[in-house]
PDBQT receptor file of N, H, CA, C and O in Angstrom, charges set to zero:
ATOM      1  N   UNK A   1       0.827  -1.195   0.000  1.00  0.00    +0.000 N 
ATOM      2  CA  UNK A   1       0.000   0.000   0.000  1.00  0.00    +0.000 C 
ATOM      3  C   UNK A   1       0.868   1.253   0.000  1.00  0.00    +0.000 C 
ATOM      4  O   UNK A   1       0.565   2.217  -0.704  1.00  0.00    +0.000 OA
ATOM      5  N   UNK A   2       1.924   1.247   0.771  1.00  0.00    +0.000 N 
ATOM      6  H   UNK A   2       2.170   0.464   1.343  1.00  0.00    +0.000 HD
ATOM      7  CA  UNK A   2       2.820   2.393   0.800  1.00  0.00    +0.000 C 
ATOM      8  C   UNK A   2       3.441   2.671  -0.550  1.00  0.00    +0.000 C 
ATOM      9  O   UNK A   2       3.618   3.822  -0.952  1.00  0.00    +0.000 OA
ATOM     10  N   UNK A   3       3.770   1.589  -1.245  1.00  0.00    +0.000 N 
ATOM     11  H   UNK A   3       3.626   0.655  -0.919  1.00  0.00    +0.000 HD
ATOM     12  CA  UNK A   3       4.372   1.739  -2.576  1.00  0.00    +0.000 C 
ATOM     13  C   UNK A   3       3.380   2.398  -3.539  1.00  0.00    +0.000 C 
ATOM     14  O   UNK A   3       3.760   3.243  -4.349  1.00  0.00    +0.000 OA
ATOM     15  N   UNK A   4       2.097   1.999  -3.442  1.00  0.00    +0.000 N 
ATOM     16  H   UNK A   4       1.789   1.312  -2.784  1.00  0.00    +0.000 HD
ATOM     17  CA  UNK A   4       1.074   2.577  -4.298  1.00  0.00    +0.000 C 
ATOM     18  C   UNK A   4       0.939   4.080  -4.032  1.00  0.00    +0.000 C 
ATOM     19  O   UNK A   4       0.818   4.871  -4.967  1.00  0.00    +0.000 OA
ATOM     20  N   UNK A   5       0.959   4.461  -2.767  1.00  0.00    +0.000 N 
ATOM     21  H   UNK A   5       1.057   3.818  -2.008  1.00  0.00    +0.000 HD
ATOM     22  CA  UNK A   5       0.848   5.878  -2.430  1.00  0.00    +0.000 C 
ATOM     23  C   UNK A   5       2.015   6.670  -2.995  1.00  0.00    +0.000 C 
ATOM     24  O   UNK A   5       1.836   7.785  -3.485  1.00  0.00    +0.000 OA
ATOM     25  N   UNK A   6       3.217   6.092  -2.928  1.00  0.00    +0.000 N 
ATOM     26  H   UNK A   6       3.362   5.186  -2.530  1.00  0.00    +0.000 HD
ATOM     27  CA  UNK A   6       4.388   6.779  -3.468  1.00  0.00    +0.000 C 
ATOM     28  C   UNK A   6       4.237   6.961  -4.972  1.00  0.00    +0.000 C 
ATOM     29  O   UNK A   6       4.526   8.039  -5.491  1.00  0.00    +0.000 OA
ATOM     30  N   UNK A   7       3.786   5.918  -5.686  1.00  0.00    +0.000 N 
ATOM     31  H   UNK A   7       3.551   5.043  -5.264  1.00  0.00    +0.000 HD
ATOM     32  CA  UNK A   7       3.602   6.026  -7.128  1.00  0.00    +0.000 C 
ATOM     33  C   UNK A   7       2.544   7.061  -7.463  1.00  0.00    +0.000 C 
ATOM     34  O   UNK A   7       2.692   7.819  -8.421  1.00  0.00    +0.000 OA
ATOM     35  N   UNK A   8       1.474   7.095  -6.675  1.00  0.00    +0.000 N 
ATOM     36  H   UNK A   8       1.353   6.479  -5.896  1.00  0.00    +0.000 HD
ATOM     37  CA  UNK A   8       0.414   8.071  -6.895  1.00  0.00    +0.000 C 
ATOM     38  C   UNK A   8       0.954   9.480  -6.680  1.00  0.00    +0.000 C 
ATOM     39  O   UNK A   8       0.674  10.386  -7.465  1.00  0.00    +0.000 OA
ATOM     40  N   UNK A   9       1.726   9.658  -5.616  1.00  0.00    +0.000 N 
ATOM     41  H   UNK A   9       1.954   8.921  -4.979  1.00  0.00    +0.000 HD
ATOM     42  CA  UNK A   9       2.311  10.968  -5.347  1.00  0.00    +0.000 C 
ATOM     43  C   UNK A   9       3.224  11.403  -6.485  1.00  0.00    +0.000 C 
ATOM     44  O   UNK A   9       3.219  12.570  -6.873  1.00  0.00    +0.000 OA
ATOM     45  N   UNK A  10       4.003  10.475  -7.017  1.00  0.00    +0.000 N 
ATOM     46  H   UNK A  10       4.007   9.526  -6.701  1.00  0.00    +0.000 HD
ATOM     47  CA  UNK A  10       4.887  10.802  -8.133  1.00  0.00    +0.000 C 
ATOM     48  C   UNK A  10       4.085  11.189  -9.370  1.00  0.00    +0.000 C 
ATOM     49  O   UNK A  10       4.453  12.118 -10.089  1.00  0.00    +0.000 OA
ATOM     50  N   UNK A  11       2.997  10.481  -9.616  1.00  0.00    +0.000 N 
ATOM     51  H   UNK A  11       2.698   9.726  -9.033  1.00  0.00    +0.000 HD
ATOM     52  CA  UNK A  11       2.152  10.798 -10.767  1.00  0.00    +0.000 C 
ATOM     53  C   UNK A  11       1.536  12.187 -10.607  1.00  0.00    +0.000 C 
ATOM     54  O   UNK A  11       1.467  12.956 -11.567  1.00  0.00    +0.000 OA
ATOM     55  N   UNK A  12       1.093  12.502  -9.404  1.00  0.00    +0.000 N 
ATOM     56  H   UNK A  12       1.149  11.878  -8.624  1.00  0.00    +0.000 HD
ATOM     57  CA  UNK A  12       0.510  13.826  -9.165  1.00  0.00    +0.000 C 
ATOM     58  C   UNK A  12       1.569  14.912  -9.319  1.00  0.00    +0.000 C 
ATOM     59  O   UNK A  12       1.287  15.985  -9.853  1.00  0.00    +0.000 OA
ATOM     60  N   UNK A  13       2.777  14.639  -8.856  1.00  0.00    +0.000 N 
ATOM     61  H   UNK A  13       3.006  13.768  -8.422  1.00  0.00    +0.000 HD
ATOM     62  CA  UNK A  13       3.852  15.606  -8.979  1.00  0.00    +0.000 C 
ATOM     63  C   UNK A  13       4.169  15.857 -10.452  1.00  0.00    +0.000 C 
ATOM     64  O   UNK A  13       4.348  17.002 -10.867  1.00  0.00    +0.000 OA
ATOM     65  N   UNK A  14       4.237  14.792 -11.233  1.00  0.00    +0.000 N 
ATOM     66  H   UNK A  14       4.092  13.862 -10.895  1.00  0.00    +0.000 HD
ATOM     67  CA  UNK A  14       4.506  14.950 -12.669  1.00  0.00    +0.000 C 
ATOM     68  C   UNK A  14       3.401  15.758 -13.330  1.00  0.00    +0.000 C 
ATOM     69  O   UNK A  14       3.670  16.634 -14.152  1.00  0.00    +0.000 OA
ATOM     70  N   UNK A  15       2.168  15.466 -12.973  1.00  0.00    +0.000 N 
ATOM     71  H   UNK A  15       1.949  14.754 -12.305  1.00  0.00    +0.000 HD
ATOM     72  CA  UNK A  15       1.034  16.181 -13.565  1.00  0.00    +0.000 C 
ATOM     73  C   UNK A  15       1.065  17.659 -13.189  1.00  0.00    +0.000 C 
ATOM     74  O   UNK A  15       0.748  18.517 -14.014  1.00  0.00    +0.000 OA
ATOM     75  N   UNK A  16       1.440  17.954 -11.968  1.00  0.00    +0.000 N 
ATOM     76  H   UNK A  16       1.697  17.257 -11.298  1.00  0.00    +0.000 HD
ATOM     77  CA  UNK A  16       1.473  19.355 -11.551  1.00  0.00    +0.000 C 
ATOM     78  C   UNK A  16       2.666  20.092 -12.147  1.00  0.00    +0.000 C 
ATOM     79  O   UNK A  16       2.620  21.310 -12.316  1.00  0.00    +0.000 OA
ATOM     80  N   UNK A  17       3.712  19.379 -12.459  1.00  0.00    +0.000 N 
ATOM     81  H   UNK A  17       3.750  18.390 -12.322  1.00  0.00    +0.000 HD
ATOM     82  CA  UNK A  17       4.895  19.997 -13.051  1.00  0.00    +0.000 C 
ATOM     83  C   UNK A  17       4.753  20.193 -14.559  1.00  0.00    +0.000 C 
ATOM     84  O   UNK A  17       5.410  21.062 -15.129  1.00  0.00    +0.000 OA
ATOM     85  N   UNK A  18       3.919  19.412 -15.199  1.00  0.00    +0.000 N 
ATOM     86  H   UNK A  18       3.384  18.705 -14.735  1.00  0.00    +0.000 HD
ATOM     87  CA  UNK A  18       3.782  19.445 -16.651  1.00  0.00    +0.000 C 
ATOM     88  C   UNK A  18       3.457  20.847 -17.182  1.00  0.00    +0.000 C 
ATOM     89  O   UNK A  18       4.108  21.301 -18.123  1.00  0.00    +0.000 OA
ATOM     90  N   UNK A  19       2.470  21.546 -16.607  1.00  0.00    +0.000 N 
ATOM     91  H   UNK A  19       1.941  21.177 -15.842  1.00  0.00    +0.000 HD
ATOM     92  CA  UNK A  19       2.174  22.886 -17.139  1.00  0.00    +0.000 C 
ATOM     93  C   UNK A  19       3.349  23.846 -16.998  1.00  0.00    +0.000 C 
ATOM     94  O   UNK A  19       3.510  24.748 -17.820  1.00  0.00    +0.000 OA
ATOM     95  N   UNK A  20       4.159  23.669 -15.985  1.00  0.00    +0.000 N 
ATOM     96  H   UNK A  20       4.028  22.936 -15.317  1.00  0.00    +0.000 HD
ATOM     97  CA  UNK A  20       5.308  24.543 -15.799  1.00  0.00    +0.000 C 
ATOM     98  C   UNK A  20       6.359  24.278 -16.872  1.00  0.00    +0.000 C 
ATOM     99  O   UNK A  20       7.075  25.184 -17.298  1.00  0.00    +0.000 OA
ATOM    100  N   UNK A  21       6.435  23.025 -17.297  1.00  0.00    +0.000 N 
ATOM    101  H   UNK A  21       5.853  22.289 -16.951  1.00  0.00    +0.000 HD
ATOM    102  CA  UNK A  21       7.434  22.647 -18.291  1.00  0.00    +0.000 C 
ATOM    103  C   UNK A  21       7.004  23.099 -19.686  1.00  0.00    +0.000 C 
ATOM    104  O   UNK A  21       7.821  23.617 -20.448  1.00  0.00    +0.000 OA
ATOM    105  N   UNK A  22       5.742  22.908 -20.023  1.00  0.00    +0.000 N 
ATOM    106  H   UNK A  22       5.078  22.488 -19.405  1.00  0.00    +0.000 HD
ATOM    107  CA  UNK A  22       5.270  23.227 -21.366  1.00  0.00    +0.000 C 
ATOM    108  C   UNK A  22       3.891  23.903 -21.294  1.00  0.00    +0.000 C 
ATOM    109  O   UNK A  22       2.875  23.245 -21.518  1.00  0.00    +0.000 OA
ATOM    110  N   UNK A  23       3.846  25.181 -20.991  1.00  0.00    +0.000 N 
ATOM    111  H   UNK A  23       4.672  25.715 -20.810  1.00  0.00    +0.000 HD
ATOM    112  CA  UNK A  23       2.548  25.853 -20.861  1.00  0.00    +0.000 C 
ATOM    113  C   UNK A  23       1.771  25.908 -22.167  1.00  0.00    +0.000 C 
ATOM    114  O   UNK A  23       0.540  25.910 -22.148  1.00  0.00    +0.000 OA
ATOM    115  N   UNK A  24       2.464  25.954 -23.302  1.00  0.00    +0.000 N 
ATOM    116  H   UNK A  24       3.464  25.953 -23.317  1.00  0.00    +0.000 HD
ATOM    117  CA  UNK A  24       1.757  25.973 -24.587  1.00  0.00    +0.000 C 
ATOM    118  C   UNK A  24       0.970  24.687 -24.800  1.00  0.00    +0.000 C 
ATOM    119  O   UNK A  24      -0.152  24.716 -25.307  1.00  0.00    +0.000 OA
ATOM    120  N   UNK A  25       1.557  23.561 -24.414  1.00  0.00    +0.000 N 
ATOM    121  H   UNK A  25       2.469  23.537 -24.003  1.00  0.00    +0.000 HD
ATOM    122  CA  UNK A  25       0.859  22.284 -24.554  1.00  0.00    +0.000 C 
ATOM    123  C   UNK A  25      -0.361  22.246 -23.647  1.00  0.00    +0.000 C 
ATOM    124  O   UNK A  25      -1.408  21.736 -24.045  1.00  0.00    +0.000 OA
ATOM    125  N   UNK A  26      -0.243  22.773 -22.441  1.00  0.00    +0.000 N 
ATOM    126  H   UNK A  26       0.607  23.187 -22.118  1.00  0.00    +0.000 HD
ATOM    127  CA  UNK A  26      -1.371  22.799 -21.520  1.00  0.00    +0.000 C 
ATOM    128  C   UNK A  26      -2.498  23.671 -22.069  1.00  0.00    +0.000 C 
ATOM    129  O   UNK A  26      -3.667  23.295 -21.990  1.00  0.00    +0.000 OA
ATOM    130  N   UNK A  27      -2.158  24.815 -22.615  1.00  0.00    +0.000 N 
ATOM    131  H   UNK A  27      -1.208  25.121 -22.679  1.00  0.00    +0.000 HD
ATOM    132  CA  UNK A  27      -3.162  25.717 -23.186  1.00  0.00    +0.000 C 
ATOM    133  C   UNK A  27      -3.853  25.044 -24.375  1.00  0.00    +0.000 C 
ATOM    134  O   UNK A  27      -5.072  25.133 -24.521  1.00  0.00    +0.000 OA
ATOM    135  N   UNK A  28      -3.076  24.376 -25.214  1.00  0.00    +0.000 N 
ATOM    136  H   UNK A  28      -2.086  24.303 -25.095  1.00  0.00    +0.000 HD
ATOM    137  CA  UNK A  28      -3.645  23.681 -26.371  1.00  0.00    +0.000 C 
ATOM    138  C   UNK A  28      -4.575  22.567 -25.921  1.00  0.00    +0.000 C 
ATOM    139  O   UNK A  28      -5.655  22.388 -26.485  1.00  0.00    +0.000 OA
ATOM    140  N   UNK A  29      -4.159  21.815 -24.906  1.00  0.00    +0.000 N 
ATOM    141  H   UNK A  29      -3.282  21.960 -24.448  1.00  0.00    +0.000 HD
ATOM    142  CA  UNK A  29      -4.990  20.725 -24.389  1.00  0.00    +0.000 C 
ATOM    143  C   UNK A  29      -6.310  21.264 -23.856  1.00  0.00    +0.000 C 
ATOM    144  O   UNK A  29      -7.369  20.703 -24.140  1.00  0.00    +0.000 OA
ATOM    145  N   UNK A  30      -6.258  22.344 -23.088  1.00  0.00    +0.000 N 
ATOM    146  H   UNK A  30      -5.399  22.800 -22.857  1.00  0.00    +0.000 HD
ATOM    147  CA  UNK A  30      -7.480  22.934 -22.541  1.00  0.00    +0.000 C 
ATOM    148  C   UNK A  30      -8.391  23.443 -23.654  1.00  0.00    +0.000 C 
ATOM    149  O   UNK A  30      -9.613  23.343 -23.543  1.00  0.00    +0.000 OA
ATOM    150  N   UNK A  31      -7.819  23.983 -24.717  1.00  0.00    +0.000 N 
ATOM    151  H   UNK A  31      -6.827  24.064 -24.808  1.00  0.00    +0.000 HD
ATOM    152  CA  UNK A  31      -8.618  24.450 -25.850  1.00  0.00    +0.000 C 
ATOM    153  C   UNK A  31      -9.302  23.284 -26.547  1.00  0.00    +0.000 C 
ATOM    154  O   UNK A  31     -10.462  23.387 -26.944  1.00  0.00    +0.000 OA
ATOM    155  N   UNK A  32      -8.587  22.178 -26.695  1.00  0.00    +0.000 N 
ATOM    156  H   UNK A  32      -7.644  22.095 -26.372  1.00  0.00    +0.000 HD
ATOM    157  CA  UNK A  32      -9.166  20.991 -27.329  1.00  0.00    +0.000 C 
ATOM    158  C   UNK A  32     -10.319  20.450 -26.491  1.00  0.00    +0.000 C 
ATOM    159  O   UNK A  32     -11.367  20.091 -27.029  1.00  0.00    +0.000 OA
ATOM    160  N   UNK A  33     -10.129  20.392 -25.182  1.00  0.00    +0.000 N 
ATOM    161  H   UNK A  33      -9.278  20.684 -24.745  1.00  0.00    +0.000 HD
ATOM    162  CA  UNK A  33     -11.190  19.920 -24.289  1.00  0.00    +0.000 C 
ATOM    163  C   UNK A  33     -12.419  20.823 -24.401  1.00  0.00    +0.000 C 
ATOM    164  O   UNK A  33     -13.547  20.332 -24.456  1.00  0.00    +0.000 OA
ATOM    165  N   UNK A  34     -12.208  22.136 -24.434  1.00  0.00    +0.000 N 
ATOM    166  H   UNK A  34     -11.292  22.535 -24.390  1.00  0.00    +0.000 HD
ATOM    167  CA  UNK A  34     -13.323  23.071 -24.558  1.00  0.00    +0.000 C 
ATOM    168  C   UNK A  34     -14.043  22.897 -25.886  1.00  0.00    +0.000 C 
ATOM    169  O   UNK A  34     -15.273  22.916 -25.931  1.00  0.00    +0.000 OA
ATOM    170  N   UNK A  35     -13.292  22.727 -26.966  1.00  0.00    +0.000 N 
ATOM    171  H   UNK A  35     -12.292  22.712 -26.930  1.00  0.00    +0.000 HD
ATOM    172  CA  UNK A  35     -13.909  22.528 -28.280  1.00  0.00    +0.000 C 
ATOM    173  C   UNK A  35     -14.695  21.226 -28.329  1.00  0.00    +0.000 C 
ATOM    174  O   UNK A  35     -15.765  21.165 -28.935  1.00  0.00    +0.000 OA
ATOM    175  N   UNK A  36     -14.173  20.198 -27.700  1.00  0.00    +0.000 N 
ATOM    176  H   UNK A  36     -13.304  20.248 -27.208  1.00  0.00    +0.000 HD
ATOM    177  CA  UNK A  36     -14.863  18.908 -27.656  1.00  0.00    +0.000 C 
ATOM    178  C   UNK A  36     -16.215  19.063 -26.957  1.00  0.00    +0.000 C 
ATOM    179  O   UNK A  36     -17.226  18.533 -27.417  1.00  0.00    +0.000 OA
ATOM    180  N   UNK A  37     -16.219  19.785 -25.859  1.00  0.00    +0.000 N 
ATOM    181  H   UNK A  37     -15.398  20.216 -25.485  1.00  0.00    +0.000 HD
ATOM    182  CA  UNK A  37     -17.472  20.032 -25.147  1.00  0.00    +0.000 C 
ATOM    183  C   UNK A  37     -18.459  20.818 -25.990  1.00  0.00    +0.000 C 
ATOM    184  O   UNK A  37     -19.657  20.536 -25.975  1.00  0.00    +0.000 OA
ATOM    185  N   UNK A  38     -17.960  21.805 -26.726  1.00  0.00    +0.000 N 
ATOM    186  H   UNK A  38     -16.987  22.035 -26.738  1.00  0.00    +0.000 HD
ATOM    187  CA  UNK A  38     -18.813  22.603 -27.594  1.00  0.00    +0.000 C 
ATOM    188  C   UNK A  38     -19.417  21.753 -28.705  1.00  0.00    +0.000 C 
ATOM    189  O   UNK A  38     -20.603  21.876 -29.011  1.00  0.00    +0.000 OA
ATOM    190  N   UNK A  39     -18.611  20.901 -29.301  1.00  0.00    +0.000 N 
ATOM    191  H   UNK A  39     -17.648  20.801 -29.053  1.00  0.00    +0.000 HD
ATOM    192  CA  UNK A  39     -19.095  20.024 -30.375  1.00  0.00    +0.000 C 
ATOM    193  C   UNK A  39     -20.180  19.094 -29.846  1.00  0.00    +0.000 C 
ATOM    194  O   UNK A  39     -21.203  18.903 -30.503  1.00  0.00    +0.000 OA
ATOM    195  N   UNK A  40     -19.969  18.513 -28.669  1.00  0.00    +0.000 N 
ATOM    196  H   UNK A  40     -19.137  18.668 -28.135  1.00  0.00    +0.000 HD
ATOM    197  CA  UNK A  40     -20.984  17.624 -28.094  1.00  0.00    +0.000 C 
ATOM    198  C   UNK A  40     -22.297  18.372 -27.860  1.00  0.00    +0.000 C 
ATOM    199  O   UNK A  40     -23.373  17.856 -28.164  1.00  0.00    +0.000 OA
ATOM    200  N   UNK A  41     -22.205  19.578 -27.325  1.00  0.00    +0.000 N 
ATOM    201  H   UNK A  41     -21.332  19.996 -27.078  1.00  0.00    +0.000 HD
ATOM    202  CA  UNK A  41     -23.412  20.372 -27.065  1.00  0.00    +0.000 C 
ATOM    203  C   UNK A  41     -24.130  20.704 -28.368  1.00  0.00    +0.000 C 
ATOM    204  O   UNK A  41     -25.357  20.633 -28.434  1.00  0.00    +0.000 OA
ATOM    205  N   UNK A  42     -23.385  21.061 -29.394  1.00  0.00    +0.000 N 
ATOM    206  H   UNK A  42     -22.388  21.118 -29.341  1.00  0.00    +0.000 HD
ATOM    207  CA  UNK A  42     -23.994  21.387 -30.685  1.00  0.00    +0.000 C 
ATOM    208  C   UNK A  42     -24.630  20.158 -31.328  1.00  0.00    +0.000 C 
ATOM    209  O   UNK A  42     -25.691  20.260 -31.945  1.00  0.00    +0.000 OA
ATOM    210  N   UNK A  43     -23.991  18.998 -31.188  1.00  0.00    +0.000 N 
ATOM    211  H   UNK A  43     -23.129  18.915 -30.687  1.00  0.00    +0.000 HD
ATOM    212  CA  UNK A  43     -24.568  17.772 -31.732  1.00  0.00    +0.000 C 
ATOM    213  C   UNK A  43     -25.898  17.440 -31.057  1.00  0.00    +0.000 C 
ATOM    214  O   UNK A  43     -26.849  17.025 -31.720  1.00  0.00    +0.000 OA
ATOM    215  N   UNK A  44     -25.962  17.624 -29.743  1.00  0.00    +0.000 N 
ATOM    216  H   UNK A  44     -25.190  17.961 -29.205  1.00  0.00    +0.000 HD
ATOM    217  CA  UNK A  44     -27.214  17.375 -29.017  1.00  0.00    +0.000 C 
ATOM    218  C   UNK A  44     -28.292  18.356 -29.458  1.00  0.00    +0.000 C 
ATOM    219  O   UNK A  44     -29.454  17.985 -29.619  1.00  0.00    +0.000 OA
ATOM    220  N   UNK A  45     -27.898  19.605 -29.649  1.00  0.00    +0.000 N 
ATOM    221  H   UNK A  45     -26.954  19.907 -29.517  1.00  0.00    +0.000 HD
ATOM    222  CA  UNK A  45     -28.867  20.624 -30.083  1.00  0.00    +0.000 C 
ATOM    223  C   UNK A  45     -29.397  20.296 -31.479  1.00  0.00    +0.000 C 
ATOM    224  O   UNK A  45     -30.590  20.449 -31.743  1.00  0.00    +0.000 OA
ATOM    225  N   UNK A  46     -28.521  19.848 -32.363  1.00  0.00    +0.000 N 
ATOM    226  H   UNK A  46     -27.552  19.723 -32.148  1.00  0.00    +0.000 HD
ATOM    227  CA  UNK A  46     -28.944  19.466 -33.724  1.00  0.00    +0.000 C 
ATOM    228  C   UNK A  46     -29.920  18.301 -33.665  1.00  0.00    +0.000 C 
ATOM    229  O   UNK A  46     -30.934  18.304 -34.363  1.00  0.00    +0.000 OA
ATOM    230  N   UNK A  47     -29.619  17.300 -32.831  1.00  0.00    +0.000 N 
ATOM    231  H   UNK A  47     -28.795  17.299 -32.264  1.00  0.00    +0.000 HD
ATOM    232  CA  UNK A  47     -30.521  16.153 -32.695  1.00  0.00    +0.000 C 
ATOM    233  C   UNK A  47     -31.891  16.610 -32.197  1.00  0.00    +0.000 C 
ATOM    234  O   UNK A  47     -32.921  16.135 -32.675  1.00  0.00    +0.000 OA
ATOM    235  N   UNK A  48     -31.899  17.523 -31.244  1.00  0.00    +0.000 N 
ATOM    236  H   UNK A  48     -31.063  17.909 -30.855  1.00  0.00    +0.000 HD
ATOM    237  CA  UNK A  48     -33.152  18.042 -30.703  1.00  0.00    +0.000 C 
ATOM    238  C   UNK A  48     -33.938  18.761 -31.795  1.00  0.00    +0.000 C 
ATOM    239  O   UNK A  48     -35.144  18.554 -31.936  1.00  0.00    +0.000 OA
ATOM    240  N   UNK A  49     -33.257  19.603 -32.563  1.00  0.00    +0.000 N 
ATOM    241  H   UNK A  49     -32.278  19.771 -32.448  1.00  0.00    +0.000 HD
ATOM    242  CA  UNK A  49     -33.923  20.358 -33.612  1.00  0.00    +0.000 C 
ATOM    243  C   UNK A  49     -34.453  19.443 -34.722  1.00  0.00    +0.000 C 
ATOM    244  O   UNK A  49     -35.481  19.739 -35.332  1.00  0.00    +0.000 OA
ATOM    245  N   UNK A  50     -33.767  18.358 -34.976  1.00  0.00    +0.000 N 
ATOM    246  H   UNK A  50     -32.933  18.118 -34.481  1.00  0.00    +0.000 HD
ATOM    247  CA  UNK A  50     -34.217  17.415 -35.992  1.00  0.00    +0.000 C 
ATOM    248  C   UNK A  50     -35.348  16.534 -35.477  1.00  0.00    +0.000 C 
ATOM    249  O   UNK A  50     -36.057  15.909 -36.266  1.00  0.00    +0.000 OA
ATOM    250  N   UNK A  51     -35.521  16.482 -34.169  1.00  0.00    +0.000 N 
ATOM    251  H   UNK A  51     -34.945  16.990 -33.528  1.00  0.00    +0.000 HD
ATOM    252  CA  UNK A  51     -36.557  15.629 -33.597  1.00  0.00    +0.000 C 
ATOM    253  C   UNK A  51     -36.078  14.217 -33.341  1.00  0.00    +0.000 C 
ATOM    254  O   UNK A  51     -36.890  13.322 -33.104  1.00  0.00    +0.000 OA
ATOM    255  N   UNK A  52     -34.773  14.002 -33.385  1.00  0.00    +0.000 N 
ATOM    256  H   UNK A  52     -34.114  14.729 -33.577  1.00  0.00    +0.000 HD
ATOM    257  CA  UNK A  52     -34.202  12.672 -33.157  1.00  0.00    +0.000 C 
ATOM    258  C   UNK A  52     -33.783  12.507 -31.708  1.00  0.00    +0.000 C 
ATOM    259  O   UNK A  52     -32.853  11.753 -31.420  1.00  0.00    +0.000 OA
ATOM    260  N   UNK A  53     -34.434  13.179 -30.808  1.00  0.00    +0.000 N 
ATOM    261  H   UNK A  53     -35.189  13.792 -31.042  1.00  0.00    +0.000 HD
ATOM    262  CA  UNK A  53     -34.055  13.146 -29.399  1.00  0.00    +0.000 C 
ATOM    263  C   UNK A  53     -34.134  11.714 -28.886  1.00  0.00    +0.000 C 
ATOM    264  O   UNK A  53     -35.146  11.031 -29.045  1.00  0.00    +0.000 OA
ATOM    265  N   UNK A  54     -33.035  11.274 -28.264  1.00  0.00    +0.000 N 
ATOM    266  H   UNK A  54     -32.213  11.829 -28.135  1.00  0.00    +0.000 HD
ATOM    267  CA  UNK A  54     -32.991   9.882 -27.787  1.00  0.00    +0.000 C 
ATOM    268  C   UNK A  54     -33.141   9.821 -26.294  1.00  0.00    +0.000 C 
ATOM    269  O   UNK A  54     -33.128   8.734 -25.716  1.00  0.00    +0.000 OA
TER     270      UNK A  54
């Protein structure tokens, strides 16, 4: 169990350090996530307007 906690802590440390290392990549990733959410919302709206609501 202790070993698992150490690995988890290391993973969290790497994740928190990543934006400091490459902020452009972090900004791009956040933009992609936002666009993905927008596309999903628009697809649902189109389905609603077409009457194909599931």
